[in-house]
Structure formats: structure tokens, C-alpha cells
C-alpha positions, 0 to 999 in steps of 0.5 A: 289141917290138910298138908301142903305136901305128902310123901306116900311110901316113896322109894327110889332105887338105883339098880340094886341100891335103895337110896330112899326106902319107903318114906312117908311124910306130911309137910304143912303150909308155911312150915320150915322143914328140915331133912337131916342126915349124914352122907348117904342117908337119902336126903338129897335124893329125896329133895331131887324127887321133890324138885322133879329131877328124879322120879320115884321108883314107887310111891307118890308125891302129892302137892295140894292132893295132886300127884306130881311124881311124874310132873316135869320140874318146870311145871312144879310150883316150887323152886330150888336153891343150890349150895353153889348159888349159881349166880350169873357173874355178868349180871348185877344183883337186880338183874340176877333177881329179875332173870326168872321173871323176865323168862316168864315175860312178865310186864316190866313194871311188875318185874321192877316192883317185885325186884324192889320188894325182894331187895328190901327184904334181903336188905341189899337195895344199896347194892342192886348195881353190883356184880356177884364178885363184888359181894360177900358170901352172905350177900351172894347167899341172900341174892340167890335166895331172893332170885328163888323167892321172887317167883313166889313159889309154893315151896322153896327147896334148899340144898345145903344152902349155908355150907359154903359160909364160915361158922359166924356168918352161917349162924347169922344167916340161919336167923336171916333165913328164918326171918325171911321164911316167916315174912314170906309165909312160904314153905321151906324144905332144907336139906342139911347134915348140920344138926345145929342148923336144923335145930335152930331153923326148923319147925320140924326135923326128919332124921334119915338113915340109910334111906329110911325115916327114923324120926320126925318131930319138932327140934326140942322133941328130937333133942330131948326124946330121940326115938333111937340110939342113932338119933340120940347120938346124931343130934348133939352129944350123948353119953352112952353107958352099956347096961344090963336089964335084969327085968327090974332095974338097969345095972352098969358094968360095975353093978351100980343101978342106973335109974330111968323113968321108962326102961320097960320093953327092953332085952337084957342088953341095953344102953343108957344115954344122958346129955352132958348138960343134964349131969350136975356136980350136986349129986345129992339132989338126984336119983343117979350119982357116981364119982370119977376123976377129971381127965380133960377140960375144954373151955368154950366161952359159954360153957366148960366141958369136963371129961370124967373117968368113971367105973360105969363106962369105958369112955369118960363121961362128958359134963357141960357146966355153964360159965357161972357154974365153972366160976363158982367151983374152980376145977382142975384135971385130976380132981375127983368129982361126984356127978348126979342126974335125974332119972327122967333125963336117962334115955334107954335104948336096945343095945 
């Protein structure tokens, strides 16, 4: 399938600083795509180049096969939704949504119909006459989204759109954004530093570090099969165990063998990585097993996190138990437990 948007070895320099370093990507029609990275990773600079507010130092940005690298923002068939929402305080909800269409001098009947369609989509038709200061944070976010979508862009760019919302509302709006994107069939490209947000909403995630693309894959692949140690630790939580590769096996600092499926291609020093939810208390069923002492516990409602001090790592290993598992086996700080995990759940990276 021909991509809607292609980036060909895009680079952006600010003096001697290389903010984006040779990024190549294909983004498909009707895809929810996430640019994920920490502060300074280049994700916002990349978004600004897509919007036309920055010009690539080298490389090309193609939309439908046409190079738009030097096309002004107002001539690109896309829209940008800012984190601040930037609603006009003196206008009603309906007037805010209609503003872009009025600037294009569309017929009043068409504007009225399209605004009504958007109000129904964002489920705010009863609040059409309210001003922004009469709305909640989530409602203002939906109005800003409607204003961006009402012009029917090929692409919608979202710059940290949920950053101003509290945790509960952010979770609700993640699903709402996903629903609206699916209903409209418009390609969404979201910039975020929130790993959970990217995992929940995106069809594919591109992880950026220091302006370079580390990995681009669907959420499950990024989480279960990270391409690097940075990606492994940046997405979710990872237990990291220093190991020595002697050419045949991986050994932890205490000499015990760590079983993994594909440890080939490594130098002598490496790290083994295991997700907390892959650790089990039924060690006899798994290739890897070790004993340790519980040093801390954290109850999160849906799960119980226990920290276990072991001889294979200077840092305690984190194990995540479901609520049912925690109820079936009551635990206390100071208890000795035996942990186990499968070789297929061990990820190995160069040190």
C-alpha cells in the first residue's frame, strides 16, 4: 500500500545542534501514529516540519508522493492541534468550530451543517452556545479537536493534546480520540512523551532518541520486543540484570545462568531484561529461577508490586502480581520468595 506521508532521511540542524538526525518513515492512510520520546528527542521539531513551521536542513517530506518540504503551512492539507487548545474566549463552542470554515468563505448552510455534524461527533451539541470558560478541560479539548477536524484535513497533527488534563480524564480522552479518529478515517499523528498514551491510542509507535529513530512498530511489538535497551526501559518498566556472555551462556554476577532464547551476536558484557509481569512465584515451571527477600510492596488496586532483593542484581527485581494472585498468596516485607520466568521472556542487549 502506498503511504500517505513519507519522510526520506529528514535532518534538521540549529547551528551545530542536530535536532532531527536522518529520520525515514512511512505513515499510512487512516493510521493513528505516535511520535514518542523524552524531552529533546526531536519529536516536536519533527512535528513542526510536518506542519510547515520548520524547513528540513536536508531530506524530503512527501505527501501523496509530492514533496511538501518547502510548502507554506497554509497550503498543506493538514491541521495542527496545540496542547493549549487556543480557543477564542469570546466565541461560543459553535463559533469556535465554525471559525476556520468562515475564513474560507464557505456557504453559510454548509458551515451550519458541518458544525452540527462535529457537535454530534464530539457529543457537545447541548453546549453549542457556551463559552470556553464554561466548559471542563475535557470539553475544551473536544472543541479544539472539532475545530481542527471540521476542515476535513488529510492529516491531523496533535502536539501533546492531553498534557493539560488530569490522569482520569486523560484516560477517558485517549479512548475518545481513538473513537473519533476511527469514525472520521483521518490520519492522526500525535507527539507525546507518555508511553501509556502511545500504547493505548497508536496503531504504530516511532521511538525517538537524540533526534534519531530507534524503533517503529505496533504497540505490542514495541513493548514485548524492544529493539534496544533504551527502548526497553523507556516503554513501561524493565528489570535490568548485568550479565557476562561467555560464548555459550549468559551468567549473572553470582555465576548463575540466565536462560534466553536468542543471546547470539553479543560481546562479553551484556544486560538481560525482564518485564515485572513475566516474573512468577511458581518457579518450578520455568527455565529461570532464583530466590530473594521482599524489601518493599506497593498496592495499586489492579495489581501488587513487590520488590525482591536477589544475588544477581544490585537493584531489587520488581515483580507484578495480579489482585487474584496476591489474594491467593498473602505476602509481607521480609518474606523469602522464589521467582521464575521463561527463557522466551528474557530480552538481551549489549551493555
